[in-house]
Backbone as numpy.savetxt, mean C-alpha at the origin, in Angstrom:
# Nx Ny Nz CAx CAy CAz Cx Cy Cz
10.36 8.71 4.56 10.76 8.42 3.08 12.45 8.90 3.14
13.26 8.20 2.35 14.65 8.56 2.12 14.78 8.81 0.73
15.30 9.99 0.37 15.40 10.28 -1.10 17.23 10.39 -1.19
17.50 10.08 -2.45 18.96 10.21 -2.87 19.02 11.10 -4.10
19.93 11.99 -3.68 20.18 12.94 -4.99 21.39 12.82 -5.62
21.37 12.89 -7.00 22.51 12.46 -7.61 22.82 13.61 -8.57
24.25 13.69 -8.75 24.65 14.70 -9.76 24.87 14.20 -11.20
24.41 15.04 -11.93 24.17 14.64 -13.66 25.61 14.76 -14.39
26.56 13.91 -13.82 27.81 13.73 -14.23 28.21 13.58 -15.54
27.01 13.15 -16.30 27.22 12.95 -17.84 26.88 13.80 -18.56
25.90 14.82 -17.82 25.36 15.95 -18.68 24.42 15.41 -19.72
24.01 14.54 -19.88 22.98 13.93 -20.87 21.62 14.02 -20.48
21.18 14.55 -19.03 19.92 14.60 -18.84 19.09 13.30 -18.81
19.79 12.36 -18.37 19.25 11.09 -18.15 19.78 10.09 -17.04
19.13 9.40 -16.16 19.90 8.73 -15.21 20.70 7.68 -15.89
21.89 7.55 -15.41 22.60 6.15 -15.94 23.95 5.81 -14.95
24.15 4.73 -14.55 24.87 4.51 -13.71 26.16 4.69 -14.21
27.35 4.83 -13.34 26.97 5.11 -12.08 26.91 6.39 -11.88
26.00 6.88 -11.19 25.87 8.19 -10.91 26.54 8.67 -9.66
27.05 9.95 -9.36 27.55 10.54 -8.12 26.65 10.92 -7.03
26.41 10.27 -5.86 25.78 10.60 -4.85 25.86 11.97 -4.37
25.11 12.91 -4.09 25.35 14.09 -3.76 25.21 14.13 -2.01
24.05 13.32 -2.03 23.36 13.06 -0.50 22.20 12.47 -0.49
21.85 12.06 0.88 20.61 11.18 1.06 19.76 12.34 1.84
18.33 12.35 2.02 17.77 13.09 2.60 16.53 12.53 3.00
16.14 12.61 4.27 15.13 11.75 5.02 13.78 12.99 5.16
12.71 12.79 4.84 11.44 13.34 4.90 11.19 13.60 6.55
10.55 14.87 6.88 10.27 14.71 8.15 8.81 14.46 8.49
8.43 14.60 9.94 7.05 13.86 9.94 6.07 14.74 9.45
6.08 15.78 8.52 5.05 15.93 7.70 5.32 15.66 6.21
6.37 14.90 5.84 6.64 14.18 4.54 7.40 15.50 3.83
8.18 16.14 4.32 8.80 17.27 3.65 10.18 17.16 3.91
10.76 17.11 2.69 12.29 16.83 2.43 12.96 18.27 1.89
13.83 18.89 2.66 14.44 20.38 2.09 15.74 20.04 1.64
16.19 20.60 0.28 17.66 20.29 -0.31 18.22 21.75 -0.59
19.07 22.19 0.06 19.72 23.40 0.05 21.24 23.38 -0.48
21.61 24.44 -1.10 22.90 24.74 -1.30 23.39 23.92 -2.95
22.38 23.75 -3.39 22.87 23.43 -4.94 23.43 24.34 -5.96
24.20 23.86 -6.74 24.70 24.81 -7.88 23.75 24.88 -8.88
23.79 25.81 -9.90 23.06 25.71 -11.18 23.52 24.56 -11.77
22.90 23.39 -11.94 23.08 22.42 -12.87 22.00 21.49 -12.93
21.98 20.30 -13.57 21.07 19.28 -13.38 21.29 18.27 -12.33
20.31 17.87 -11.87 20.47 16.50 -10.86 19.55 15.68 -11.16
19.54 14.17 -10.34 18.53 13.28 -10.32 18.14 12.99 -8.97
16.69 12.86 -8.71 16.43 12.91 -7.26 15.39 11.43 -7.52
15.54 10.47 -6.50 15.06 8.94 -6.46 14.68 8.88 -5.01
13.29 8.45 -4.93 12.93 7.78 -3.55 13.89 6.31 -3.60
14.51 6.22 -2.25 15.21 5.05 -2.24 14.91 4.12 -1.03
13.74 4.58 -0.28 13.17 4.06 0.75 11.75 4.59 1.42
11.04 4.00 0.96 9.50 4.58 1.24 9.41 4.75 2.53
8.18 5.74 2.80 7.72 5.63 4.40 6.93 4.23 4.72
6.71 4.07 5.93 6.26 2.82 6.40 5.00 2.45 5.96
4.67 1.71 5.23 3.26 1.23 4.73 2.91 1.69 3.39
3.84 1.92 2.59 3.71 2.74 1.18 4.63 1.81 0.26
4.20 1.72 -0.79 5.15 1.25 -1.87 6.05 2.09 -2.57
7.18 1.79 -2.85 8.43 2.74 -3.13 7.92 3.32 -4.79
8.16 4.59 -4.55 7.71 5.35 -6.18 9.26 5.28 -6.71
9.02 4.47 -7.83 10.31 4.11 -8.74 10.57 5.16 -9.72
9.88 6.35 -9.59 10.33 7.37 -10.92 11.73 7.89 -10.56
12.11 8.57 -11.60 13.22 9.32 -11.30 12.96 10.61 -11.62
13.48 11.84 -10.92 12.89 13.19 -11.08 14.16 13.68 -11.63
14.25 14.45 -12.47 15.12 15.42 -12.92 14.96 16.73 -12.11
16.11 17.48 -11.87 16.18 18.49 -11.28 16.88 19.54 -12.05
16.66 20.69 -12.20 17.45 21.57 -13.23 17.31 22.88 -12.37
18.49 23.21 -11.73 18.66 24.41 -10.96 19.17 25.67 -11.84
18.68 26.76 -11.98 18.98 27.68 -12.84 18.97 28.92 -11.73
19.74 29.72 -12.06 19.62 31.07 -11.45 18.27 31.83 -11.26
17.80 31.80 -12.33 16.27 32.59 -12.49 15.10 31.61 -12.12
15.24 30.37 -12.19 14.32 29.59 -11.95 14.93 27.95 -11.68
13.86 27.36 -11.37 13.99 25.75 -10.94 13.00 24.85 -11.31
13.36 23.96 -11.93 11.96 23.25 -12.50 12.55 21.57 -12.16
11.55 20.80 -11.60 11.76 19.04 -11.20 10.67 18.50 -12.38
11.57 17.71 -13.18 10.52 16.85 -14.12 10.39 15.16 -13.83
9.14 14.85 -13.83 8.89 13.39 -13.49 9.30 12.68 -14.96
10.34 12.04 -14.97 10.91 10.96 -16.03 10.22 9.78 -16.12
9.81 9.37 -17.35 9.78 8.08 -17.61 10.42 7.57 -18.62
10.26 6.76 -19.58 11.43 6.26 -20.55 11.30 7.02 -21.57
10.21 7.99 -22.03 10.38 8.90 -23.42 10.05 10.18 -23.11
9.89 10.94 -21.83 9.42 12.37 -22.07 9.88 12.81 -20.40
10.03 13.93 -20.70 10.05 14.86 -19.40 8.94 15.65 -19.08
8.12 15.46 -18.01 6.96 16.06 -17.68 7.16 17.13 -16.44
7.09 18.33 -16.49 7.55 19.29 -15.45 6.45 19.28 -14.09
6.72 18.95 -13.15 5.72 18.74 -11.83 5.92 19.80 -11.23
6.77 20.72 -11.12 7.31 21.64 -10.21 7.99 22.80 -10.84
7.69 24.30 -10.63 8.51 25.18 -10.94 8.42 26.25 -10.00
8.46 25.77 -8.67 8.39 26.77 -7.61 9.54 26.22 -6.65
9.15 26.31 -5.43 10.07 25.82 -4.44 9.68 24.64 -3.62
8.29 24.18 -3.86 7.52 22.84 -3.48 7.23 22.01 -4.30
7.26 21.06 -4.25 6.64 19.88 -5.26 6.34 18.36 -4.56
5.33 17.76 -4.82 4.72 16.51 -4.17 5.06 15.42 -4.97
5.44 14.41 -4.43 5.99 13.03 -4.99 5.27 12.24 -4.17
4.26 11.73 -4.90 3.17 10.82 -4.60 3.67 9.20 -4.26
3.39 8.79 -3.26 3.33 7.24 -2.79 2.11 6.52 -2.71
1.88 5.49 -2.94 0.82 4.68 -2.99 0.64 4.03 -1.72
-0.26 3.55 -0.88 0.00 2.67 0.10 -0.40 1.46 -0.20
0.49 0.53 0.62 0.33 -0.96 0.32 -1.26 -1.41 0.85
-1.81 -2.12 -0.11 -3.04 -2.66 0.07 -3.19 -3.97 -0.01
-4.09 -4.45 0.72 -4.08 -6.22 0.71 -5.59 -6.63 0.28
-5.41 -7.87 -0.16 -6.62 -8.21 -0.65 -7.20 -9.54 0.06
-8.01 -9.88 0.77 -8.18 -11.23 1.77 -9.17 -12.14 1.10
-9.17 -13.19 0.81 -10.04 -14.12 0.64 -10.46 -15.19 1.52
-11.71 -15.23 1.89 -12.33 -16.32 2.91 -13.06 -17.29 2.22
-12.72 -18.56 2.81 -13.27 -19.53 2.00 -13.78 -20.26 3.42
-15.13 -20.69 3.00 -16.05 -21.22 3.94 -16.04 -22.65 3.97
-15.63 -23.33 4.92 -15.82 -24.86 4.73 -16.52 -25.46 6.05
-17.00 -26.90 6.01 -17.58 -27.29 7.24 -16.14 -28.22 7.62
-16.46 -29.06 8.47 -15.35 -29.79 9.35 -14.84 -31.07 8.46
-15.40 -31.24 7.42 -14.91 -32.08 6.13 -14.62 -31.52 5.11
-13.98 -29.97 4.95 -13.54 -29.66 4.10 -14.50 -29.12 3.00
-15.78 -29.42 3.44 -16.78 -28.87 2.07 -17.06 -27.49 2.30
-16.84 -26.94 0.90 -17.02 -25.49 0.67 -18.50 -25.01 0.64
-18.57 -24.00 1.64 -20.27 -23.96 1.84 -20.43 -22.49 1.25
-21.51 -22.56 0.49 -22.14 -21.41 0.11 -23.26 -20.93 1.02
-23.74 -19.60 1.02 -24.48 -19.06 1.68 -24.08 -18.38 2.94
-22.90 -18.26 3.64 -22.34 -17.55 4.81 -22.29 -16.22 4.51
-22.72 -15.38 5.27 -22.56 -14.18 4.98 -21.64 -13.60 6.29
-20.94 -12.79 5.75 -19.90 -11.99 6.69 -19.66 -10.54 6.38
-19.60 -9.74 7.57 -19.20 -8.48 7.43 -17.83 -8.17 8.10
-17.19 -7.15 7.32 -15.62 -6.75 8.01 -15.73 -5.20 8.65
-15.38 -5.35 9.54 -15.53 -4.09 10.52 -14.20 -3.71 10.92
-14.06 -2.37 11.24 -12.71 -1.71 12.04 -12.35 -2.59 13.36
-11.07 -2.19 13.58 -10.58 -2.90 14.86 -11.40 -2.72 16.05
-12.37 -1.94 16.20 -13.20 -1.65 17.20 -14.50 -2.65 17.03
-14.73 -2.96 16.08 -15.74 -3.73 15.66 -17.48 -3.07 15.57
-16.93 -1.84 15.29 -18.44 -0.97 15.38 -18.53 -0.42 13.86
-17.70 0.12 13.22 -17.73 0.81 12.21 -17.72 -0.46 10.76
-18.51 -0.14 9.97 -18.37 -1.34 8.55 -17.44 -0.89 7.90
-16.31 -1.62 7.49 -15.58 -1.11 6.48 -15.82 -2.00 5.10
-16.39 -3.11 5.17 -16.72 -3.50 3.93 -18.13 -4.40 4.34
-19.12 -4.01 3.29 -20.42 -4.63 3.67 -20.78 -5.94 3.54
-21.75 -6.62 4.31 -21.71 -8.01 4.04 -21.82 -8.75 2.84
-21.23 -9.65 2.62 -20.94 -10.56 1.17 -21.31 -11.80 2.01
-21.81 -12.44 0.96 -22.48 -14.10 0.94 -21.47 -14.68 0.10
-21.02 -15.83 0.65 -20.02 -16.91 -0.03 -20.80 -17.40 -1.14
-19.98 -17.60 -2.14 -20.58 -18.00 -3.42 -20.59 -19.57 -3.59
-20.60 -20.59 -4.81 -20.70 -21.88 -4.82 -19.22 -22.64 -4.44
-18.26 -21.65 -4.37 -16.87 -22.39 -3.77 -16.71 -22.06 -2.52
-17.68 -21.46 -1.81 -17.39 -21.05 -0.36 -16.75 -19.75 -0.08
-16.67 -18.99 -1.38 -15.64 -17.84 -1.30 -16.34 -16.62 -1.40
-15.33 -15.49 -0.68 -16.01 -14.04 -0.69 -14.47 -13.46 -0.44
-14.23 -12.25 -1.21 -13.10 -11.36 -0.82 -13.62 -9.97 -0.49
-12.51 -9.50 0.11 -12.38 -8.09 0.47 -11.12 -7.43 0.14
-11.20 -6.55 -1.09 -10.12 -6.22 -1.52 -9.88 -4.52 -0.98
-8.54 -4.19 -1.49 -8.00 -2.88 -1.19 -8.28 -2.55 0.17
-7.56 -3.31 1.07 -7.39 -2.88 2.58 -6.19 -2.19 2.87
-6.24 -1.14 3.71 -5.14 -0.50 4.17 -4.57 -1.09 5.41
-3.07 -0.97 5.66 -2.66 -1.66 6.69 -3.75 -1.08 7.92
-3.89 -2.14 9.02 -4.56 -2.02 9.96 -5.35 -3.03 10.35
-6.05 -3.13 11.33 -6.91 -4.13 12.14 -8.05 -4.14 12.18
-8.50 -5.51 11.34 -10.03 -5.45 10.86 -10.79 -6.72 11.83
-11.98 -6.69 12.00 -13.08 -7.70 12.51 -13.61 -8.39 11.69
-13.69 -9.78 11.22 -14.51 -10.17 10.24 -15.53 -11.15 11.31
-16.74 -10.97 10.97 -17.94 -11.59 11.43 -18.82 -12.09 10.54
-19.12 -13.39 11.08 -20.11 -14.05 10.37 -21.50 -13.70 10.74
-22.40 -13.03 9.87 -23.72 -12.74 9.93 -24.47 -13.71 10.02
-24.58 -14.43 9.17 -25.22 -15.74 8.91 -24.91 -16.98 8.59
-25.16 -18.00 8.85 -24.20 -19.37 8.64 -25.41 -19.95 7.37
-24.23 -20.88 6.60 -25.25 -21.27 5.55 -26.40 -22.61 6.32
-27.18 -22.63 5.48 -28.43 -23.44 6.08 -27.92 -24.63 6.24
-28.07 -25.19 7.71 -27.98 -26.31 8.02 -26.84 -26.23 9.14
-26.06 -25.19 9.08 -24.89 -24.90 9.99 -25.06 -24.08 11.12
-24.01 -23.99 12.31 -24.24 -23.00 13.48 -23.35 -22.04 13.13
-23.85 -20.69 13.16 -22.83 -19.62 12.86 -21.71 -19.67 13.89
-20.58 -18.89 13.38 -19.39 -19.13 14.34 -19.80 -18.11 15.62
-19.31 -18.59 16.72 -19.30 -18.16 17.84 -18.28 -16.94 18.39
-17.31 -16.79 17.83 -16.44 -15.62 17.78 -16.26 -14.97 16.36
-15.86 -13.67 16.54 -15.13 -13.21 15.57 -13.63 -13.44 15.03
-13.33 -13.17 13.77 -11.88 -13.11 13.36 -11.36 -11.95 13.42
-9.81 -11.71 14.06 -9.39 -10.79 13.91 -8.31 -10.86 12.69
-8.24 -9.74 11.70 -7.54 -9.80 10.51 -6.45 -8.24 10.70
-5.16 -8.74 10.53 -4.08 -7.91 10.71 -3.59 -7.64 9.24
-3.65 -6.31 8.85 -2.94 -6.06 7.61 -1.93 -5.38 7.90
-0.36 -5.80 7.74 0.66 -4.76 7.93 1.20 -3.90 7.17
2.02 -3.07 7.56 2.41 -2.16 6.68 3.20 -2.38 5.54
3.41 -3.69 5.36 4.17 -4.40 4.06 3.24 -5.13 3.40
1.79 -5.08 3.83 0.76 -5.80 2.85 0.45 -7.33 3.70
1.23 -7.81 4.14 1.25 -9.10 4.93 -0.06 -9.22 5.80
-0.88 -10.27 5.67 -2.20 -10.40 6.53 -1.88 -11.54 7.22
-2.56 -11.68 8.66 -2.48 -12.65 9.57 -3.74 -12.53 10.13
-4.27 -13.51 10.73 -5.28 -13.60 11.28 -5.25 -14.22 12.77
-6.39 -14.04 13.53 -6.34 -14.34 15.00 -7.72 -15.11 15.06
-8.38 -16.15 14.94 -7.05 -17.16 15.23 -6.37 -17.71 13.94
-5.15 -18.10 14.03 -4.32 -18.14 13.03 -4.51 -19.79 12.43
-5.51 -20.51 12.60 -6.10 -21.56 11.93 -7.07 -21.22 11.40
-7.50 -22.36 10.40 -8.80 -22.27 9.60 -9.99 -22.50 10.72
-10.82 -21.80 10.07 -11.98 -21.51 10.89 -13.15 -22.46 10.16
-13.59 -23.45 10.75 -14.81 -24.15 10.25 -16.30 -23.90 10.67
-17.12 -24.40 10.01 -18.66 -24.46 10.87 -18.78 -26.01 11.17
-19.60 -25.97 12.06 -20.08 -27.28 12.59 -21.52 -27.40 12.07
-21.94 -28.65 11.42 -23.38 -28.97 11.23 -24.25 -28.85 12.26
-25.39 -28.24 11.99 -26.39 -27.99 13.04 -27.18 -29.30 13.06
-27.10 -30.13 13.97 -27.73 -31.56 13.89 -28.86 -31.54 14.67
């Protein structure tokens, strides 16, 4: 993650534009940012680029450096909430999550109820989301998927139809974008 530290040049203990940039700081492989050499004063800290795969934390953090103590506050529109009074604080990020909807249709675009699907990890071994059955609209959804590769398997075809012969690979990218392989719609063929 990339953080920007600003001087509180207005001495009003609130972020206002334009702020004077003191520096930008990148977290290391452990997610740690070290900022040293600050004078006793008020500063503002903001995440300007989140780590890959995470939503940007849009909070402003007030940093009060004093000779005897230092405090960081999480600032919203109405209050200062102290989150740190030592040398280390944690600023949380939320990972991107994706929701996918599966719509089961036949080759005439008729939506099919009763197809059962299970979502597995990339190896197709461990169940990520338990088996679900398509509803009257031919739909099921798998929600809150983190970035990664998943395998969707049709366990049971709707009555009168042949089960898909191959699985579908689903890739959730670090920004929450979802792609599938095959990239076309997959339909069932009637069991004649």
